[in-house]
C-alpha positions as CSV (number, residue, x, y, z in Angstrom):
1,Q,27.2,158.5,141.3
2,V,30.6,156.8,141.1
3,Q,32.3,154.8,143.9
4,L,36.1,154.5,143.9
5,V,38.3,151.8,145.5
6,E,42.1,152.1,145.4
7,S,44.5,149.1,145.6
8,G,48.2,148.3,144.9
9,G,49.9,150.2,147.6
10,G,52.7,148.7,149.7
11,L,56.3,149.0,150.9
12,V,59.0,149.4,148.3
13,Q,62.7,150.4,148.3
14,A,63.8,153.6,146.8
15,G,64.2,153.2,143.0
16,G,61.5,150.6,142.9
17,S,58.1,150.6,141.2
18,L,54.4,150.2,142.2
19,R,51.2,150.3,140.2
20,L,48.1,151.7,141.9
21,S,44.6,150.9,140.6
22,C,41.4,152.8,141.1
23,A,38.4,150.7,140.4
24,A,35.1,152.4,139.8
25,S,31.5,151.3,140.0
26,G,28.3,153.2,139.4
27,G,27.7,155.8,136.7
28,T,29.2,156.0,133.2
29,F,32.9,155.7,133.9
30,S,34.1,157.4,130.7
31,S,32.1,160.5,131.8
32,Y,34.4,161.0,134.7
33,A,37.9,162.6,134.8
34,V,40.0,161.0,137.5
35,G,42.7,162.4,139.6
36,W,45.3,160.9,141.9
37,F,46.2,162.8,145.1
38,R,48.5,162.0,148.0
39,Q,48.8,163.1,151.6
40,A,51.8,162.5,153.8
41,P,51.5,162.8,157.6
42,G,51.4,166.5,158.7
43,K,51.1,167.7,155.1
44,E,48.3,169.0,152.9
45,R,46.8,166.8,150.3
46,E,48.6,167.3,147.0
47,F,47.8,166.7,143.4
48,V,49.7,164.0,141.6
49,A,48.1,163.4,138.2
50,S,44.8,163.5,136.4
51,I,43.3,162.0,133.2
52,A,40.3,163.0,131.1
53,G,37.4,160.6,130.8
54,S,38.4,159.8,127.2
55,A,42.0,159.6,128.2
56,I,42.8,162.1,125.6
57,S,44.7,164.3,128.0
58,T,46.7,163.9,131.1
59,Y,48.4,166.3,133.6
60,Y,51.1,165.7,136.2
61,A,52.6,167.5,139.1
62,D,56.2,168.6,138.5
63,S,57.4,166.4,141.3
64,V,56.3,163.2,139.6
65,K,56.7,164.1,135.9
66,G,58.8,161.6,134.1
67,R,58.4,159.0,136.8
68,F,54.7,158.4,137.1
69,T,52.2,157.6,134.4
70,I,48.4,157.8,134.7
71,S,46.3,155.7,132.3
72,R,42.8,154.2,132.2
73,D,40.9,151.3,130.8
74,N,37.3,152.4,130.5
75,A,36.2,148.8,129.5
76,K,37.5,147.7,133.0
77,N,36.3,150.9,134.8
78,T,39.8,151.3,136.1
79,V,42.4,154.0,136.3
80,Y,46.1,153.2,136.9
81,L,49.0,155.1,138.3
82,Q,52.3,153.5,137.4
83,M,55.0,154.8,139.7
84,N,58.6,154.2,138.8
85,N,61.9,155.4,140.4
86,L,60.1,155.9,143.7
87,K,61.7,158.2,146.3
88,P,61.2,158.3,150.1
89,E,59.4,161.6,149.6
90,D,56.7,159.8,147.6
91,T,55.6,158.1,150.9
92,A,52.0,159.0,151.5
93,V,48.4,157.8,151.4
94,Y,47.3,157.9,147.8
95,Y,43.7,158.7,146.9
96,C,41.9,158.6,143.6
97,A,39.1,161.0,143.1
98,A,36.6,162.1,140.5
99,P,34.8,165.4,139.8
100,R,31.2,165.5,138.7
101,P,30.7,164.1,135.1
102,G,32.0,166.2,132.3
103,R,34.2,168.3,134.5
104,W,38.0,168.5,134.1
105,G,40.2,166.8,136.6
106,S,41.9,169.9,138.0
107,L,44.8,170.0,140.4
108,Y,42.6,171.4,143.2
109,F,41.3,168.7,145.5
110,T,38.3,170.9,146.4
111,E,37.0,170.4,142.9
112,Y,36.6,166.7,143.3
113,D,33.3,165.2,144.5
114,Y,34.0,161.5,144.9
115,W,36.9,159.9,146.7
116,G,38.3,156.5,147.4
117,Q,39.4,155.4,150.9
118,G,43.1,155.6,150.0
119,T,46.1,153.2,149.8
120,Q,49.4,153.5,151.7
121,V,52.6,153.8,149.7
122,T,55.8,153.6,151.7
123,V,59.2,154.1,150.1
124,S,62.2,153.1,152.2
125,S,65.7,154.6,151.7
């Protein structure tokens, strides 16, 4: 099974950018779709973006469309989330996750089986 580790979080001013990384180990990485989720204090975990194992398709939440870009480098076993024009409401712990091999990265967190530990993103106004 795959293990996931996020990195790249931090403190940034509104309008700034960050790039999150999700490094995977174990399993055949290209077999796994990967999704990014986030959870702010007192709120439910919400979908941000997902990418197919082959990177042929991606999907975004409306709240980040046009600002965030998900990509992957299967040779490096890594998925990225480039976040531009950050807003204070983007402040949250960001998690990467993967469903079982061959399954699509849906927007429902309950359909993901493997999770990283999360990385904090804080956007100041």
